[in-house]
MARBA-3410 file (N, C-alpha, C, O; in Angstrom, 1 decimal):
115
87.0,28.2,-213.2,88.2,27.3,-213.5,87.5,25.8,-213.5,86.8,25.1,-212.8 ~ 88.1,25.5,-214.8,87.9,24.1,-215.2,88.9,23.1,-214.7,88.7,21.9,-214.6 ~ 89.9,23.6,-214.4,91.2,23.0,-213.6,92.3,22.5,-214.6,92.2,22.9,-215.8 ~ 93.2,21.5,-214.2,94.2,21.3,-215.1,94.0,20.7,-216.6,94.7,20.9,-217.6 ~ 92.9,20.1,-216.4,92.6,19.2,-217.6,91.5,20.0,-218.7,91.0,19.6,-219.8
91.2,21.2,-218.2,90.3,22.0,-219.1,88.8,21.5,-219.1,88.0,21.8,-219.9 ~ 88.6,20.8,-218.0,87.1,20.3,-217.6,86.7,18.9,-218.6,85.6,18.4,-218.4 ~ 87.5,18.5,-219.4,87.7,17.2,-220.1,87.5,16.0,-219.2,86.6,15.2,-219.4 ~ 88.2,16.1,-218.1,88.5,14.9,-217.2,87.2,14.6,-216.5,86.9,13.4,-216.1 ~ 86.4,15.4,-216.4,85.1,15.0,-215.1,84.1,14.2,-216.0,83.4,13.4,-215.4
84.1,14.4,-217.4,83.2,13.7,-217.9,83.6,12.5,-218.4,82.8,11.6,-218.9 ~ 85.0,12.2,-218.4,85.6,10.8,-218.8,85.5,10.1,-217.5,85.1,8.9,-217.5 ~ 85.8,10.7,-216.4,85.6,9.8,-215.2,84.3,9.5,-214.8,84.1,8.4,-214.3 ~ 83.3,10.2,-215.0,81.6,10.1,-214.8,81.7,8.6,-215.7,81.6,7.5,-215.1 ~ 81.8,8.7,-217.0,81.4,7.7,-218.0,81.9,6.4,-217.7,81.3,5.3,-217.8
83.4,6.5,-217.2,84.0,5.1,-217.2,84.4,4.5,-216.0,84.9,3.4,-216.0 ~ 84.2,5.4,-214.6,84.5,4.9,-213.5,83.1,4.5,-212.8,82.9,3.4,-212.4 ~ 82.2,5.3,-212.7,81.0,5.4,-212.0,80.5,4.0,-212.0,80.1,3.4,-211.0 ~ 80.3,3.5,-213.4,79.4,2.3,-213.6,80.2,1.2,-212.9,79.6,0.3,-212.2 ~ 81.8,1.1,-213.0,82.2,-0.1,-212.0,82.1,0.2,-210.8,82.1,-0.7,-210.1
82.2,1.1,-210.3,81.9,1.7,-209.1,80.9,1.0,-208.4,81.1,0.3,-207.5 ~ 79.7,1.4,-209.2,78.4,1.0,-208.7,78.5,-0.7,-208.8,78.3,-1.3,-207.8 ~ 78.8,-1.2,-209.8,78.7,-2.8,-210.0,79.5,-3.3,-208.8,79.0,-4.2,-208.2 ~ 80.7,-2.9,-208.4,81.6,-3.5,-207.5,81.0,-3.2,-206.0,81.2,-3.9,-205.0 ~ 80.2,-2.2,-205.9,79.6,-1.8,-204.5,78.6,-2.6,-204.4,78.4,-3.1,-203.2
77.8,-3.0,-205.5,76.6,-3.9,-205.3,77.1,-5.2,-204.8,76.4,-5.8,-204.0 ~ 78.4,-5.8,-205.3,78.7,-7.1,-205.0,79.4,-7.1,-203.4,79.3,-8.2,-202.7 ~ 79.9,-6.1,-202.9,80.3,-5.8,-201.5,79.7,-4.8,-201.2,80.1,-3.7,-201.7 ~ 78.7,-4.8,-200.5,77.7,-3.7,-200.0,78.3,-3.4,-198.9,78.4,-2.1,-199.0 ~ 78.9,-3.8,-197.8,79.4,-3.6,-196.5,80.8,-2.5,-196.7,81.0,-1.5,-196.1
81.5,-3.1,-197.5,82.9,-2.5,-197.9,82.4,-0.8,-198.8,82.6,0.4,-198.6 ~ 81.7,-1.5,-199.6,81.4,0.1,-200.3,80.6,1.0,-199.4,80.7,2.2,-199.5 ~ 79.6,0.4,-198.4,79.2,1.5,-197.6,80.4,2.3,-196.6,80.4,3.5,-196.4 ~ 81.3,1.3,-196.3,82.5,2.0,-195.3,83.1,3.0,-196.0,83.3,4.0,-195.5 ~ 83.6,2.7,-197.6,84.1,3.5,-198.2,83.3,5.2,-198.2,83.7,6.3,-197.9
82.1,4.7,-198.8,81.3,6.2,-198.9,81.2,7.1,-197.5,80.8,8.3,-197.5 ~ 81.5,6.2,-196.3,81.3,7.1,-195.4,82.5,8.1,-194.9,82.4,9.0,-194.1 ~ 83.6,7.7,-195.9,84.8,8.5,-195.9,84.9,9.7,-197.1,85.8,10.6,-197.1 ~ 84.0,9.7,-197.9,84.1,10.2,-199.0,84.2,11.9,-198.8,84.9,12.7,-199.4 ~ 83.4,12.1,-198.0,83.3,13.7,-197.7,85.0,14.1,-197.2,85.6,15.0,-197.7
85.4,13.4,-196.2,87.0,13.6,-195.8,88.1,13.7,-196.8,89.0,14.5,-196.9 ~ 87.6,12.6,-197.5,88.8,12.4,-198.8,88.5,13.9,-199.8,89.5,14.5,-200.3 ~ 87.3,14.2,-199.9,87.0,15.1,-200.8,87.6,16.6,-200.2,88.2,17.4,-200.9 ~ 87.4,16.7,-199.0,88.0,17.8,-198.2,89.3,17.6,-198.4,89.8,18.7,-198.6 ~ 90.1,16.6,-198.4,91.8,16.8,-198.1,92.0,17.0,-199.7,92.7,18.0,-199.9
91.7,16.4,-200.6,91.9,16.8,-202.0,91.7,18.2,-202.5,92.4,18.9,-203.3 ~ 90.8,18.4,-201.9,90.1,20.1,-202.3,91.5,20.8,-201.7,92.0,21.7,-202.4 ~ 92.1,20.6,-200.5,92.9,21.5,-200.0,94.3,21.2,-200.8,95.1,22.1,-201.2 ~ 94.4,20.1,-201.1,95.6,19.9,-202.0,95.8,20.2,-203.5,96.9,20.3,-204.1 ~ 94.8,20.3,-203.9,94.4,20.6,-205.7,93.9,21.9,-205.7,94.0,22.5,-206.8
93.4,22.4,-204.7,92.6,23.7,-205.0,91.5,24.0,-206.2,91.3,25.1,-206.7 ~ 90.9,22.8,-206.5,90.1,22.7,-207.5,89.1,21.7,-207.3,89.4,20.5,-207.0 ~ 87.7,22.1,-207.5,86.6,21.0,-206.8,86.5,19.9,-207.7,86.4,18.7,-207.3 ~ 86.5,20.3,-209.2,86.5,19.4,-210.4,87.7,18.2,-210.1,87.4,17.0,-209.9 ~ 88.7,18.5,-210.1,89.8,17.6,-210.0,89.7,16.9,-208.8,89.8,15.6,-208.8
89.5,17.7,-207.3,89.3,16.9,-206.2,88.0,15.9,-206.2,88.1,14.8,-205.6 ~ 86.9,16.1,-206.9,86.1,15.1,-207.2,86.7,13.9,-207.8,86.5,12.7,-207.4 ~ 87.4,14.2,-208.9,87.9,13.1,-209.7,88.9,12.2,-209.0,89.0,11.0,-209.3 ~ 89.7,12.9,-208.2,91.0,12.2,-207.1,89.9,11.3,-206.5,90.0,10.1,-206.8 ~ 89.0,11.7,-205.8,88.3,11.2,-204.7,87.6,9.7,-205.4,87.5,8.6,-204.8
87.0,9.9,-206.9,86.3,9.0,-207.5,87.5,7.8,-207.7,87.3,6.6,-207.3 ~ 88.6,8.2,-208.4,89.6,7.4,-208.8,90.0,6.5,-207.5,90.1,5.3,-207.6 ~ 90.1,7.4,-206.2,90.6,6.6,-205.0,89.6,5.4,-204.6,90.0,4.2,-204.5 ~ 88.6,5.8,-204.5,87.3,5.0,-204.5,87.3,3.6,-205.2,87.1,2.5,-204.8 ~ 87.5,3.9,-206.3,87.5,2.7,-207.4,89.0,1.9,-206.9,89.1,0.8,-206.5
89.9,2.6,-207.1,91.1,1.8,-206.5,91.0,1.0,-205.6,91.3,-0.2,-205.6 ~ 90.4,1.7,-204.6,90.1,1.0,-203.0,89.0,-0.2,-203.3,89.1,-1.3,-202.7 ~ 88.2,-0.2,-204.0,87.3,-1.2,-204.2,87.9,-2.3,-204.9,87.7,-3.5,-204.6 ~ 88.7,-1.9,-205.9,89.4,-3.1,-206.8,90.5,-3.6,-205.9,90.9,-4.8,-206.1 ~ 91.1,-3.0,-205.0,92.3,-3.5,-203.9,91.8,-4.0,-202.6,92.6,-4.4,-201.7
90.4,-4.0,-202.4,89.8,-4.7,-201.2,90.8,-5.8,-200.4,90.9,-5.7,-199.2 ~ 91.3,-6.7,-201.0,91.9,-7.7,-200.5,93.4,-7.1,-200.0,94.1,-7.8,-199.3 ~ 93.7,-6.0,-200.3,95.0,-5.4,-200.1,94.9,-4.6,-198.6,95.9,-4.2,-198.0 ~ 93.7,-4.5,-198.2,93.4,-4.0,-197.0,93.6,-4.8,-195.9,92.6,-5.6,-195.7 ~ 94.7,-4.8,-195.2,94.8,-5.7,-194.1,94.5,-5.6,-192.7,94.5,-6.5,-191.8
94.1,-4.0,-192.7,93.5,-3.6,-191.3,94.6,-3.5,-190.4,94.4,-4.1,-189.3 ~ 95.7,-3.1,-190.5,97.0,-2.5,-189.9,96.5,-1.3,-189.4,96.4,-1.1,-188.2 ~ 96.1,-0.3,-190.5,95.8,0.9,-190.2,94.4,1.3,-190.3,93.7,0.6,-191.0 ~ 93.7,2.5,-189.8,92.3,2.5,-190.0,91.9,2.8,-191.6,92.7,3.4,-192.4 ~ 90.7,2.2,-192.0,90.3,2.4,-193.2,90.3,3.7,-193.9,90.3,3.8,-195.1
90.4,4.8,-193.1,90.5,6.2,-193.6,92.3,6.7,-193.8,92.7,7.5,-194.6 ~ 93.0,5.8,-192.9,94.5,6.3,-193.1,94.7,5.4,-194.6,95.4,6.0,-195.4 ~ 94.3,4.3,-194.8,94.6,3.7,-196.2,93.9,4.2,-197.3,94.3,4.2,-198.5 ~ 92.9,4.9,-197.0,92.3,5.5,-198.4,93.0,6.8,-198.7,93.4,7.1,-199.8 ~ 93.4,7.8,-197.4,94.1,9.1,-197.6,95.4,8.6,-198.4,95.9,9.3,-199.4
95.9,7.5,-198.0,97.6,7.0,-198.6,97.1,6.8,-200.1,97.9,7.3,-200.9 ~ 96.1,6.1,-200.6,95.6,5.9,-202.1,95.4,7.3,-202.8,95.8,7.6,-203.9 ~ 94.7,8.1,-201.9,94.4,9.3,-202.6,95.6,10.4,-202.6,95.6,11.3,-203.5 ~ 96.5,10.2,-201.8,97.9,11.1,-202.0,98.5,10.6,-203.3,99.0,11.4,-204.1 ~ 98.4,9.2,-203.6,99.0,8.5,-204.8,98.2,9.2,-206.0,98.8,9.6,-207.0
96.8,9.3,-205.8,96.3,9.8,-207.1,96.3,11.4,-207.1,96.2,11.9,-208.2 ~ 96.5,12.1,-205.9,97.0,13.5,-206.6,98.0,13.8,-207.0,98.1,14.9,-207.6 ~ 99.2,12.9,-206.7,100.8,13.1,-207.4,100.3,12.5,-208.8,100.6,13.2,-209.8 ~ 99.6,11.5,-209.1,99.4,11.1,-210.6,98.7,12.3,-211.2,99.3,12.7,-212.2 ~ 97.8,13.0,-211.0,97.0,14.2,-211.4,98.2,15.4,-211.5,98.1,16.1,-212.4
99.0,15.6,-210.7,99.9,16.6,-210.7,101.0,16.2,-211.7,101.3,17.0,-212.6 ~ 101.5,15.2,-211.8,102.3,14.7,-213.0,101.8,14.9,-214.4,102.3,15.5,-215.3 ~ 100.5,14.1,-214.5,99.8,14.5,-215.8,99.7,16.1,-216.2,100.0,16.5,-217.3 ~ 99.3,16.9,-215.1,99.3,18.2,-215.3,100.5,18.7,-215.7,100.6,19.3,-216.8 ~ 101.6,18.6,-215.0,103.2,18.9,-215.6,103.4,18.8,-217.0,103.7,19.7,-217.9
103.1,17.5,-217.1,103.5,16.7,-218.4,102.4,17.9,-219.6,102.9,18.5,-220.5 ~ 101.3,17.9,-219.3,100.5,18.3,-220.4,100.9,20.0,-220.5,100.7,20.6,-221.6 ~ 101.4,20.8,-219.3,101.7,21.7,-219.2,103.4,22.3,-220.3,103.6,23.3,-221.0 ~ 104.0,21.2,-219.9,105.4,21.3,-220.7,105.1,21.0,-222.2,105.8,21.5,-223.1 ~ 103.9,20.1,-222.6,103.8,19.8,-223.9,103.2,21.0,-224.6,103.5,21.3,-225.7
102.2,21.9,-223.8,101.8,23.1,-224.3,102.8,24.0,-224.6,103.0,24.6,-225.7 ~ 103.6,24.3,-223.4,104.6,25.1,-224.0,105.7,24.9,-224.8,106.5,25.8,-225.2 ~ 105.9,23.7,-225.2,106.9,23.3,-226.1,106.0,23.6,-227.6,106.6,24.0,-228.6 ~ 104.7,23.4,-227.6,103.9,23.7,-229.0,104.1,25.0,-229.0,104.7,25.4,-230.0 ~ 103.8,25.8,-228.3,103.7,27.4,-228.0,105.2,27.9,-228.9,105.4,28.8,-229.7
106.1,27.1,-228.4,107.7,27.6,-228.9,108.0,27.3,-230.2,108.9,27.9,-230.8 ~ 107.2,26.4,-230.7,107.3,25.7,-232.2,106.6,26.8,-233.0,107.0,27.0,-234.2 ~ 105.5,27.4,-232.4,104.4,28.4,-233.2,105.3,29.7,-233.4,105.2,30.4,-234.4 ~ 106.1,29.9,-232.3,106.8,31.4,-232.4,107.9,31.4,-233.3,108.4,32.5,-233.7 ~ 108.5,30.3,-233.8,109.8,30.4,-234.7,109.4,30.5,-236.0,110.2,30.6,-236.9
END
């Protein structure tokens, strides 16, 4: 199973997000290392929610990028893991919304062909 995006999302994420993530991590190595320590937990949570390893990896990658971009937004009032899981929950919701939109568009196109 390629997931909700038919396998196209993974290539797009790898091409556009990974270089940004690497550059940002090189600038703030300690924060990047802290994020990397939580990658496995984030992946397991995303996999439980999405039931698709490709989509789970995409969600984790988007989460880590968002966390690096919003590093100043982490006030330390919660643990880093809690903050990251909060971001991940929003990324998962975004993926589900996109998938629902794509599904409804596909169905409406199919109805048009049947007429």
